[in-house]
PDB file of N, CA, C, O and CB in Angstrom:
ATOM      1  N   MET A   1      38.599  24.934 -46.090  1.00  0.00           N
ATOM      2  CA  MET A   1      38.485  23.682 -47.404  1.00  0.00           C
ATOM      3  C   MET A   1      39.724  24.143 -48.287  1.00  0.00           C
ATOM      4  O   MET A   1      40.525  23.274 -48.634  1.00  0.00           O
ATOM      5  CB  MET A   1      36.753  23.730 -48.547  1.00  0.00           C
ATOM      6  N   GLY A   2      39.956  25.681 -48.732  1.00  0.00           N
ATOM      7  CA  GLY A   2      40.891  25.923 -49.488  1.00  0.00           C
ATOM      8  C   GLY A   2      40.558  25.473 -50.999  1.00  0.00           C
ATOM      9  O   GLY A   2      39.525  25.708 -51.627  1.00  0.00           O
ATOM     10  N   ASP A   3      41.704  24.764 -51.422  1.00  0.00           N
ATOM     11  CA  ASP A   3      42.294  24.213 -52.854  1.00  0.00           C
ATOM     12  C   ASP A   3      41.584  22.892 -53.034  1.00  0.00           C
ATOM     13  O   ASP A   3      41.604  22.308 -54.118  1.00  0.00           O
ATOM     14  CB  ASP A   3      44.058  23.960 -52.888  1.00  0.00           C
ATOM     15  N   VAL A   4      40.993  22.446 -52.033  1.00  0.00           N
ATOM     16  CA  VAL A   4      40.371  20.829 -52.351  1.00  0.00           C
ATOM     17  C   VAL A   4      39.357  20.837 -52.900  1.00  0.00           C
ATOM     18  O   VAL A   4      38.467  21.658 -52.679  1.00  0.00           O
ATOM     19  CB  VAL A   4      40.046  19.917 -51.277  1.00  0.00           C
ATOM     20  N   GLN A   5      39.300  19.830 -53.802  1.00  0.00           N
ATOM     21  CA  GLN A   5      37.910  19.451 -54.319  1.00  0.00           C
ATOM     22  C   GLN A   5      37.042  18.997 -53.669  1.00  0.00           C
ATOM     23  O   GLN A   5      37.400  17.885 -53.281  1.00  0.00           O
ATOM     24  CB  GLN A   5      37.870  18.694 -55.140  1.00  0.00           C
ATOM     25  N   VAL A   6      35.959  19.273 -53.283  1.00  0.00           N
ATOM     26  CA  VAL A   6      34.772  18.469 -52.086  1.00  0.00           C
ATOM     27  C   VAL A   6      33.907  17.404 -52.761  1.00  0.00           C
ATOM     28  O   VAL A   6      32.715  17.699 -52.852  1.00  0.00           O
ATOM     29  CB  VAL A   6      33.507  19.657 -51.371  1.00  0.00           C
ATOM     30  N   PRO A   7      34.284  16.229 -53.248  1.00  0.00           N
ATOM     31  CA  PRO A   7      33.482  15.510 -53.557  1.00  0.00           C
ATOM     32  C   PRO A   7      32.120  14.752 -52.711  1.00  0.00           C
ATOM     33  O   PRO A   7      31.185  14.075 -53.140  1.00  0.00           O
ATOM     34  CB  PRO A   7      34.253  14.870 -53.974  1.00  0.00           C
ATOM     35  N   ARG A   8      32.464  15.176 -51.420  1.00  0.00           N
ATOM     36  CA  ARG A   8      30.877  14.686 -50.424  1.00  0.00           C
ATOM     37  C   ARG A   8      29.888  15.715 -50.852  1.00  0.00           C
ATOM     38  O   ARG A   8      28.726  15.439 -50.555  1.00  0.00           O
ATOM     39  CB  ARG A   8      30.986  14.822 -48.392  1.00  0.00           C
ATOM     40  N   LEU A   9      30.101  16.948 -51.544  1.00  0.00           N
ATOM     41  CA  LEU A   9      28.763  17.995 -51.612  1.00  0.00           C
ATOM     42  C   LEU A   9      28.011  17.310 -52.703  1.00  0.00           C
ATOM     43  O   LEU A   9      28.503  16.685 -53.643  1.00  0.00           O
ATOM     44  CB  LEU A   9      29.104  19.782 -52.053  1.00  0.00           C
ATOM     45  N   HIS A  10      26.628  17.535 -52.423  1.00  0.00           N
ATOM     46  CA  HIS A  10      25.736  16.908 -53.467  1.00  0.00           C
ATOM     47  C   HIS A  10      24.960  17.942 -53.975  1.00  0.00           C
ATOM     48  O   HIS A  10      24.757  19.077 -53.544  1.00  0.00           O
ATOM     49  CB  HIS A  10      24.836  15.786 -52.965  1.00  0.00           C
ATOM     50  N   GLY A  11      24.429  17.173 -55.284  1.00  0.00           N
ATOM     51  CA  GLY A  11      23.512  18.295 -55.935  1.00  0.00           C
ATOM     52  C   GLY A  11      24.223  18.629 -57.013  1.00  0.00           C
ATOM     53  O   GLY A  11      25.307  18.127 -57.311  1.00  0.00           O
ATOM     54  N   TYR A  12      23.545  19.621 -57.729  1.00  0.00           N
ATOM     55  CA  TYR A  12      23.960  19.937 -59.537  1.00  0.00           C
ATOM     56  C   TYR A  12      24.397  21.593 -59.132  1.00  0.00           C
ATOM     57  O   TYR A  12      23.674  22.302 -58.432  1.00  0.00           O
ATOM     58  CB  TYR A  12      22.140  19.780 -61.103  1.00  0.00           C
ATOM     59  N   GLY A  13      25.481  21.964 -59.610  1.00  0.00           N
ATOM     60  CA  GLY A  13      25.401  23.707 -59.625  1.00  0.00           C
ATOM     61  C   GLY A  13      25.623  24.147 -58.196  1.00  0.00           C
ATOM     62  O   GLY A  13      26.791  24.392 -57.894  1.00  0.00           O
ATOM     63  N   VAL A  14      24.757  24.279 -57.331  1.00  0.00           N
ATOM     64  CA  VAL A  14      24.420  24.514 -56.029  1.00  0.00           C
ATOM     65  C   VAL A  14      24.551  23.298 -55.345  1.00  0.00           C
ATOM     66  O   VAL A  14      23.880  22.289 -55.561  1.00  0.00           O
ATOM     67  CB  VAL A  14      23.140  25.071 -55.880  1.00  0.00           C
ATOM     68  N   ARG A  15      25.405  23.424 -54.544  1.00  0.00           N
ATOM     69  CA  ARG A  15      25.627  22.438 -53.331  1.00  0.00           C
ATOM     70  C   ARG A  15      25.733  22.588 -52.000  1.00  0.00           C
ATOM     71  O   ARG A  15      26.487  23.499 -51.658  1.00  0.00           O
ATOM     72  CB  ARG A  15      26.566  21.894 -53.442  1.00  0.00           C
ATOM     73  N   TRP A  16      25.144  21.897 -51.032  1.00  0.00           N
ATOM     74  CA  TRP A  16      25.268  22.290 -49.835  1.00  0.00           C
ATOM     75  C   TRP A  16      26.422  21.745 -49.221  1.00  0.00           C
ATOM     76  O   TRP A  16      26.702  20.591 -49.546  1.00  0.00           O
ATOM     77  CB  TRP A  16      24.192  22.047 -49.183  1.00  0.00           C
ATOM     78  N   ASP A  17      27.276  22.417 -48.269  1.00  0.00           N
ATOM     79  CA  ASP A  17      28.437  21.832 -47.447  1.00  0.00           C
ATOM     80  C   ASP A  17      28.150  21.955 -46.415  1.00  0.00           C
ATOM     81  O   ASP A  17      27.977  23.046 -45.873  1.00  0.00           O
ATOM     82  CB  ASP A  17      29.663  22.270 -47.524  1.00  0.00           C
ATOM     83  N   PRO A  18      28.006  20.665 -45.791  1.00  0.00           N
ATOM     84  CA  PRO A  18      27.428  20.689 -44.237  1.00  0.00           C
ATOM     85  C   PRO A  18      28.792  20.638 -43.447  1.00  0.00           C
ATOM     86  O   PRO A  18      28.662  20.431 -42.240  1.00  0.00           O
ATOM     87  CB  PRO A  18      26.304  19.228 -43.780  1.00  0.00           C
ATOM     88  N   GLU A  19      29.896  20.769 -43.854  1.00  0.00           N
ATOM     89  CA  GLU A  19      31.167  21.258 -42.681  1.00  0.00           C
ATOM     90  C   GLU A  19      30.992  23.008 -42.503  1.00  0.00           C
ATOM     91  O   GLU A  19      30.949  23.850 -41.607  1.00  0.00           O
ATOM     92  CB  GLU A  19      33.129  20.840 -43.456  1.00  0.00           C
ATOM     93  N   GLY A  20      30.925  22.907 -44.062  1.00  0.00           N
ATOM     94  CA  GLY A  20      30.909  24.756 -44.105  1.00  0.00           C
ATOM     95  C   GLY A  20      29.293  25.321 -43.510  1.00  0.00           C
ATOM     96  O   GLY A  20      29.176  26.455 -43.047  1.00  0.00           O
ATOM     97  N   ARG A  21      28.191  24.422 -43.598  1.00  0.00           N
ATOM     98  CA  ARG A  21      26.984  24.896 -43.229  1.00  0.00           C
ATOM     99  C   ARG A  21      26.647  26.154 -44.183  1.00  0.00           C
ATOM    100  O   ARG A  21      26.400  27.260 -43.703  1.00  0.00           O
ATOM    101  CB  ARG A  21      27.015  25.229 -41.713  1.00  0.00           C
ATOM    102  N   CYS A  22      26.656  25.898 -45.589  1.00  0.00           N
ATOM    103  CA  CYS A  22      26.529  27.006 -46.722  1.00  0.00           C
ATOM    104  C   CYS A  22      26.309  26.281 -48.008  1.00  0.00           C
ATOM    105  O   CYS A  22      26.467  25.082 -48.240  1.00  0.00           O
ATOM    106  CB  CYS A  22      27.884  27.979 -46.865  1.00  0.00           C
ATOM    107  N   TYR A  23      25.939  27.181 -48.750  1.00  0.00           N
ATOM    108  CA  TYR A  23      25.695  26.483 -50.201  1.00  0.00           C
ATOM    109  C   TYR A  23      27.311  27.051 -51.035  1.00  0.00           C
ATOM    110  O   TYR A  23      27.905  28.106 -50.812  1.00  0.00           O
ATOM    111  CB  TYR A  23      23.862  27.264 -51.150  1.00  0.00           C
ATOM    112  N   ARG A  24      27.663  26.055 -51.919  1.00  0.00           N
ATOM    113  CA  ARG A  24      28.881  26.434 -52.977  1.00  0.00           C
ATOM    114  C   ARG A  24      28.182  26.228 -54.176  1.00  0.00           C
ATOM    115  O   ARG A  24      27.258  25.431 -54.339  1.00  0.00           O
ATOM    116  CB  ARG A  24      30.342  25.480 -52.937  1.00  0.00           C
ATOM    117  N   VAL A  25      28.737  27.088 -55.119  1.00  0.00           N
ATOM    118  CA  VAL A  25      28.596  26.995 -56.213  1.00  0.00           C
ATOM    119  C   VAL A  25      29.658  26.429 -57.074  1.00  0.00           C
ATOM    120  O   VAL A  25      30.835  26.739 -56.889  1.00  0.00           O
ATOM    121  CB  VAL A  25      28.257  27.995 -56.472  1.00  0.00           C
ATOM    122  N   ARG A  26      29.222  25.455 -58.185  1.00  0.00           N
ATOM    123  CA  ARG A  26      29.975  24.946 -59.044  1.00  0.00           C
ATOM    124  C   ARG A  26      29.774  24.862 -60.634  1.00  0.00           C
ATOM    125  O   ARG A  26      28.765  24.363 -61.132  1.00  0.00           O
ATOM    126  CB  ARG A  26      30.081  23.904 -58.576  1.00  0.00           C
ATOM    127  N   ASN A  27      30.706  25.334 -61.295  1.00  0.00           N
ATOM    128  CA  ASN A  27      30.377  25.254 -62.721  1.00  0.00           C
ATOM    129  C   ASN A  27      30.384  24.074 -63.573  1.00  0.00           C
ATOM    130  O   ASN A  27      31.316  24.039 -64.377  1.00  0.00           O
ATOM    131  CB  ASN A  27      31.128  26.015 -63.296  1.00  0.00           C
ATOM    132  N   GLU A  28      29.574  23.109 -63.588  1.00  0.00           N
ATOM    133  CA  GLU A  28      29.638  21.930 -63.967  1.00  0.00           C
ATOM    134  C   GLU A  28      30.445  21.425 -65.157  1.00  0.00           C
ATOM    135  O   GLU A  28      31.079  20.370 -65.119  1.00  0.00           O
ATOM    136  CB  GLU A  28      28.532  21.666 -64.074  1.00  0.00           C
ATOM    137  N   SER A  29      30.382  22.338 -66.357  1.00  0.00           N
ATOM    138  CA  SER A  29      31.076  21.992 -67.314  1.00  0.00           C
ATOM    139  C   SER A  29      32.530  22.363 -67.441  1.00  0.00           C
ATOM    140  O   SER A  29      33.248  21.930 -68.342  1.00  0.00           O
ATOM    141  CB  SER A  29      30.452  22.355 -68.231  1.00  0.00           C
ATOM    142  N   ALA A  30      32.972  23.278 -66.388  1.00  0.00           N
ATOM    143  CA  ALA A  30      34.320  23.665 -66.340  1.00  0.00           C
ATOM    144  C   ALA A  30      35.073  22.650 -65.374  1.00  0.00           C
ATOM    145  O   ALA A  30      36.156  22.082 -65.515  1.00  0.00           O
ATOM    146  CB  ALA A  30      34.432  25.171 -65.868  1.00  0.00           C
ATOM    147  N   GLY A  31      33.940  22.605 -64.130  1.00  0.00           N
ATOM    148  CA  GLY A  31      34.331  21.587 -62.771  1.00  0.00           C
ATOM    149  C   GLY A  31      34.938  22.746 -61.962  1.00  0.00           C
ATOM    150  O   GLY A  31      35.659  22.242 -61.101  1.00  0.00           O
ATOM    151  N   GLU A  32      34.947  23.922 -61.887  1.00  0.00           N
ATOM    152  CA  GLU A  32      35.517  24.947 -61.347  1.00  0.00           C
ATOM    153  C   GLU A  32      34.663  25.128 -59.906  1.00  0.00           C
ATOM    154  O   GLU A  32      33.466  24.853 -59.981  1.00  0.00           O
ATOM    155  CB  GLU A  32      35.499  26.178 -62.390  1.00  0.00           C
ATOM    156  N   TRP A  33      35.041  25.449 -58.957  1.00  0.00           N
ATOM    157  CA  TRP A  33      34.222  26.297 -57.777  1.00  0.00           C
ATOM    158  C   TRP A  33      34.249  27.498 -57.827  1.00  0.00           C
ATOM    159  O   TRP A  33      35.329  27.945 -58.212  1.00  0.00           O
ATOM    160  CB  TRP A  33      34.593  26.135 -56.495  1.00  0.00           C
ATOM    161  N   LEU A  34      33.148  28.545 -57.483  1.00  0.00           N
ATOM    162  CA  LEU A  34      33.229  29.670 -57.416  1.00  0.00           C
ATOM    163  C   LEU A  34      33.953  29.829 -56.019  1.00  0.00           C
ATOM    164  O   LEU A  34      33.820  29.253 -54.939  1.00  0.00           O
ATOM    165  CB  LEU A  34      31.973  30.262 -57.666  1.00  0.00           C
ATOM    166  N   ARG A  35      34.988  31.106 -56.597  1.00  0.00           N
ATOM    167  CA  ARG A  35      36.006  31.510 -55.345  1.00  0.00           C
ATOM    168  C   ARG A  35      35.757  32.855 -54.905  1.00  0.00           C
ATOM    169  O   ARG A  35      35.088  33.602 -55.619  1.00  0.00           O
ATOM    170  CB  ARG A  35      37.597  31.454 -55.728  1.00  0.00           C
ATOM    171  N   GLN A  36      36.335  33.334 -53.545  1.00  0.00           N
ATOM    172  CA  GLN A  36      36.536  34.572 -53.352  1.00  0.00           C
ATOM    173  C   GLN A  36      37.602  35.316 -54.266  1.00  0.00           C
ATOM    174  O   GLN A  36      38.181  34.848 -55.246  1.00  0.00           O
ATOM    175  CB  GLN A  36      36.817  34.646 -52.065  1.00  0.00           C
ATOM    176  N   ASP A  37      37.696  36.293 -53.842  1.00  0.00           N
ATOM    177  CA  ASP A  37      39.107  37.212 -54.526  1.00  0.00           C
ATOM    178  C   ASP A  37      40.429  36.515 -53.957  1.00  0.00           C
ATOM    179  O   ASP A  37      41.498  36.336 -54.540  1.00  0.00           O
ATOM    180  CB  ASP A  37      39.167  39.106 -53.943  1.00  0.00           C
ATOM    181  N   SER A  38      40.031  36.147 -52.563  1.00  0.00           N
ATOM    182  CA  SER A  38      41.002  35.451 -51.759  1.00  0.00           C
ATOM    183  C   SER A  38      41.613  34.047 -51.986  1.00  0.00           C
ATOM    184  O   SER A  38      42.548  33.526 -51.378  1.00  0.00           O
ATOM    185  CB  SER A  38      40.474  35.401 -50.634  1.00  0.00           C
ATOM    186  N   GLY A  39      40.711  33.453 -53.212  1.00  0.00           N
ATOM    187  CA  GLY A  39      40.860  32.214 -53.447  1.00  0.00           C
ATOM    188  C   GLY A  39      40.330  30.952 -52.483  1.00  0.00           C
ATOM    189  O   GLY A  39      40.633  29.775 -52.675  1.00  0.00           O
ATOM    190  N   GLU A  40      39.671  31.335 -51.653  1.00  0.00           N
ATOM    191  CA  GLU A  40      38.620  30.404 -50.680  1.00  0.00           C
ATOM    192  C   GLU A  40      37.292  30.348 -51.621  1.00  0.00           C
ATOM    193  O   GLU A  40      37.007  31.238 -52.423  1.00  0.00           O
ATOM    194  CB  GLU A  40      38.200  31.235 -48.932  1.00  0.00           C
ATOM    195  N   LEU A  41      36.585  29.267 -51.423  1.00  0.00           N
ATOM    196  CA  LEU A  41      35.708  29.137 -51.980  1.00  0.00           C
ATOM    197  C   LEU A  41      34.745  29.773 -51.225  1.00  0.00           C
ATOM    198  O   LEU A  41      34.890  29.796 -50.003  1.00  0.00           O
ATOM    199  CB  LEU A  41      35.581  28.021 -52.305  1.00  0.00           C
ATOM    200  N   LYS A  42      33.497  30.453 -51.895  1.00  0.00           N
ATOM    201  CA  LYS A  42      32.433  31.255 -51.788  1.00  0.00           C
ATOM    202  C   LYS A  42      31.383  30.263 -51.091  1.00  0.00           C
ATOM    203  O   LYS A  42      31.078  29.156 -51.534  1.00  0.00           O
ATOM    204  CB  LYS A  42      32.009  31.879 -53.210  1.00  0.00           C
ATOM    205  N   GLY A  43      30.966  30.757 -50.115  1.00  0.00           N
ATOM    206  CA  GLY A  43      29.665  30.444 -49.627  1.00  0.00           C
ATOM    207  C   GLY A  43      28.433  31.071 -49.340  1.00  0.00           C
ATOM    208  O   GLY A  43      28.553  32.207 -48.882  1.00  0.00           O
ATOM    209  N   PHE A  44      27.477  30.720 -49.458  1.00  0.00           N
ATOM    210  CA  PHE A  44      25.987  31.507 -49.531  1.00  0.00           C
ATOM    211  C   PHE A  44      25.306  30.875 -48.364  1.00  0.00           C
ATOM    212  O   PHE A  44      25.400  29.683 -48.073  1.00  0.00           O
ATOM    213  CB  PHE A  44      25.001  31.252 -51.065  1.00  0.00           C
ATOM    214  N   VAL A  45      24.795  31.535 -47.890  1.00  0.00           N
ATOM    215  CA  VAL A  45      23.826  31.163 -46.550  1.00  0.00           C
ATOM    216  C   VAL A  45      22.243  30.683 -47.064  1.00  0.00           C
ATOM    217  O   VAL A  45      21.543  29.789 -46.587  1.00  0.00           O
ATOM    218  CB  VAL A  45      23.644  32.737 -45.437  1.00  0.00           C
ATOM    219  N   SER A  46      21.992  31.465 -48.032  1.00  0.00           N
ATOM    220  CA  SER A  46      20.903  31.848 -48.674  1.00  0.00           C
ATOM    221  C   SER A  46      20.850  30.663 -50.012  1.00  0.00           C
ATOM    222  O   SER A  46      21.697  30.824 -50.891  1.00  0.00           O
ATOM    223  CB  SER A  46      21.056  33.534 -49.078  1.00  0.00           C
ATOM    224  N   PHE A  47      19.848  29.469 -50.162  1.00  0.00           N
ATOM    225  CA  PHE A  47      19.816  29.013 -51.594  1.00  0.00           C
ATOM    226  C   PHE A  47      19.682  29.549 -52.669  1.00  0.00           C
ATOM    227  O   PHE A  47      20.263  29.181 -53.690  1.00  0.00           O
ATOM    228  CB  PHE A  47      19.137  28.373 -51.780  1.00  0.00           C
ATOM    229  N   SER A  48      18.415  31.074 -52.543  1.00  0.00           N
ATOM    230  CA  SER A  48      18.307  31.432 -53.870  1.00  0.00           C
ATOM    231  C   SER A  48      19.829  32.491 -54.113  1.00  0.00           C
ATOM    232  O   SER A  48      20.258  32.754 -55.236  1.00  0.00           O
ATOM    233  CB  SER A  48      16.653  32.255 -54.108  1.00  0.00           C
ATOM    234  N   ASP A  49      20.263  32.826 -53.243  1.00  0.00           N
ATOM    235  CA  ASP A  49      21.665  33.639 -53.543  1.00  0.00           C
ATOM    236  C   ASP A  49      22.380  33.037 -54.213  1.00  0.00           C
ATOM    237  O   ASP A  49      22.731  33.455 -55.316  1.00  0.00           O
ATOM    238  CB  ASP A  49      22.497  34.004 -52.520  1.00  0.00           C
ATOM    239  N   ALA A  50      22.886  31.578 -53.566  1.00  0.00           N
ATOM    240  CA  ALA A  50      23.879  30.663 -54.290  1.00  0.00           C
ATOM    241  C   ALA A  50      23.186  30.384 -55.999  1.00  0.00           C
ATOM    242  O   ALA A  50      23.907  30.380 -56.996  1.00  0.00           O
ATOM    243  CB  ALA A  50      24.024  29.013 -53.247  1.00  0.00           C
ATOM    244  N   TYR A  51      21.910  30.202 -56.033  1.00  0.00           N
ATOM    245  CA  TYR A  51      21.259  29.800 -57.091  1.00  0.00           C
ATOM    246  C   TYR A  51      21.627  31.265 -58.178  1.00  0.00           C
ATOM    247  O   TYR A  51      21.865  30.981 -59.352  1.00  0.00           O
ATOM    248  CB  TYR A  51      19.534  29.419 -56.635  1.00  0.00           C
ATOM    249  N   SER A  52      21.655  32.347 -57.893  1.00  0.00           N
ATOM    250  CA  SER A  52      21.609  33.378 -58.709  1.00  0.00           C
ATOM    251  C   SER A  52      22.901  33.305 -59.212  1.00  0.00           C
ATOM    252  O   SER A  52      23.161  33.275 -60.414  1.00  0.00           O
ATOM    253  CB  SER A  52      21.222  34.631 -58.127  1.00  0.00           C
ATOM    254  N   ALA A  53      23.918  33.269 -58.084  1.00  0.00           N
ATOM    255  CA  ALA A  53      25.147  33.260 -58.507  1.00  0.00           C
ATOM    256  C   ALA A  53      25.514  32.286 -59.469  1.00  0.00           C
ATOM    257  O   ALA A  53      26.010  32.673 -60.527  1.00  0.00           O
ATOM    258  CB  ALA A  53      25.881  33.184 -57.532  1.00  0.00           C
ATOM    259  N   TRP A  54      25.332  31.007 -59.241  1.00  0.00           N
ATOM    260  CA  TRP A  54      25.382  30.014 -60.312  1.00  0.00           C
ATOM    261  C   TRP A  54      24.803  30.220 -61.804  1.00  0.00           C
ATOM    262  O   TRP A  54      25.376  29.739 -62.782  1.00  0.00           O
ATOM    263  CB  TRP A  54      24.731  28.935 -59.785  1.00  0.00           C
ATOM    264  N   ARG A  55      23.817  30.850 -61.878  1.00  0.00           N
ATOM    265  CA  ARG A  55      23.342  31.348 -63.037  1.00  0.00           C
ATOM    266  C   ARG A  55      24.407  32.164 -63.897  1.00  0.00           C
ATOM    267  O   ARG A  55      24.668  32.189 -65.099  1.00  0.00           O
ATOM    268  CB  ARG A  55      22.196  32.147 -62.695  1.00  0.00           C
ATOM    269  N   ALA A  56      24.886  32.784 -62.838  1.00  0.00           N
ATOM    270  CA  ALA A  56      25.928  33.872 -63.608  1.00  0.00           C
ATOM    271  C   ALA A  56      27.163  33.284 -63.936  1.00  0.00           C
ATOM    272  O   ALA A  56      27.846  33.601 -64.909  1.00  0.00           O
ATOM    273  CB  ALA A  56      26.323  35.162 -62.728  1.00  0.00           C
ATOM    274  N   PHE A  57      27.407  32.514 -63.194  1.00  0.00           N
ATOM    275  CA  PHE A  57      28.553  31.570 -63.247  1.00  0.00           C
ATOM    276  C   PHE A  57      28.701  30.669 -64.275  1.00  0.00           C
ATOM    277  O   PHE A  57      29.639  30.819 -65.058  1.00  0.00           O
ATOM    278  CB  PHE A  57      28.586  30.838 -62.201  1.00  0.00           C
ATOM    279  N   GLU A  58      27.831  29.643 -64.415  1.00  0.00           N
ATOM    280  CA  GLU A  58      27.447  28.643 -65.194  1.00  0.00           C
ATOM    281  C   GLU A  58      27.519  29.155 -66.431  1.00  0.00           C
ATOM    282  O   GLU A  58      27.111  30.296 -66.649  1.00  0.00           O
ATOM    283  CB  GLU A  58      26.237  28.108 -64.895  1.00  0.00           C
ATOM    284  N   VAL A  59      28.111  28.282 -67.522  1.00  0.00           N
ATOM    285  CA  VAL A  59      27.937  28.772 -68.883  1.00  0.00           C
ATOM    286  C   VAL A  59      26.825  27.764 -69.272  1.00  0.00           C
ATOM    287  O   VAL A  59      26.808  26.547 -69.085  1.00  0.00           O
ATOM    288  CB  VAL A  59      29.350  28.752 -69.865  1.00  0.00           C
ATOM    289  N   HIS A  60      25.647  28.782 -70.017  1.00  0.00           N
ATOM    290  CA  HIS A  60      24.414  28.196 -70.440  1.00  0.00           C
ATOM    291  C   HIS A  60      24.369  28.535 -71.983  1.00  0.00           C
ATOM    292  O   HIS A  60      24.668  29.621 -72.479  1.00  0.00           O
ATOM    293  CB  HIS A  60      23.127  28.779 -69.586  1.00  0.00           C
ATOM    294  N   LYS A  61      23.979  27.505 -72.591  1.00  0.00           N
ATOM    295  CA  LYS A  61      23.993  27.627 -74.070  1.00  0.00           C
ATOM    296  C   LYS A  61      22.777  28.167 -74.284  1.00  0.00           C
ATOM    297  O   LYS A  61      21.767  27.910 -73.629  1.00  0.00           O
ATOM    298  CB  LYS A  61      24.208  26.354 -74.886  1.00  0.00           C
ATOM    299  N   ARG A  62      22.877  29.054 -75.365  1.00  0.00           N
ATOM    300  CA  ARG A  62      21.700  29.909 -75.917  1.00  0.00           C
ATOM    301  C   ARG A  62      20.808  28.822 -77.204  1.00  0.00           C
ATOM    302  O   ARG A  62      21.315  27.906 -77.852  1.00  0.00           O
ATOM    303  CB  ARG A  62      22.505  31.578 -76.724  1.00  0.00           C
ATOM    304  N   PRO A  63      19.370  29.319 -77.255  1.00  0.00           N
ATOM    305  CA  PRO A  63      18.937  28.550 -78.171  1.00  0.00           C
ATOM    306  C   PRO A  63      19.445  28.651 -79.578  1.00  0.00           C
ATOM    307  O   PRO A  63      19.531  29.827 -79.932  1.00  0.00           O
ATOM    308  CB  PRO A  63      17.733  28.684 -78.133  1.00  0.00           C
ATOM    309  N   GLY A  64      19.798  27.806 -80.465  1.00  0.00           N
ATOM    310  CA  GLY A  64      20.547  27.482 -81.688  1.00  0.00           C
ATOM    311  C   GLY A  64      21.870  27.407 -81.615  1.00  0.00           C
ATOM    312  O   GLY A  64      22.397  27.731 -82.679  1.00  0.00           O
ATOM    313  N   GLU A  65      22.695  27.073 -80.683  1.00  0.00           N
ATOM    314  CA  GLU A  65      23.838  27.334 -80.395  1.00  0.00           C
ATOM    315  C   GLU A  65      24.723  26.055 -80.134  1.00  0.00           C
ATOM    316  O   GLU A  65      25.910  26.177 -79.831  1.00  0.00           O
ATOM    317  CB  GLU A  65      23.755  28.199 -79.385  1.00  0.00           C
TER     318      GLU A  65
END
């Protein structure tokens, strides 16, 4: 998939990639995809693992901010 943004992925934050047959993680506020050190999109087999990675990757406002 490389550097290409993938609009066919659906969902919010954690998205299923039907071609890669894995979940991808996106920071919605910045529009960035979570990538491996090599620059390739990071893929997750488990939704739970992808969701945990998204929670760390996505910027979440704290109450009062």
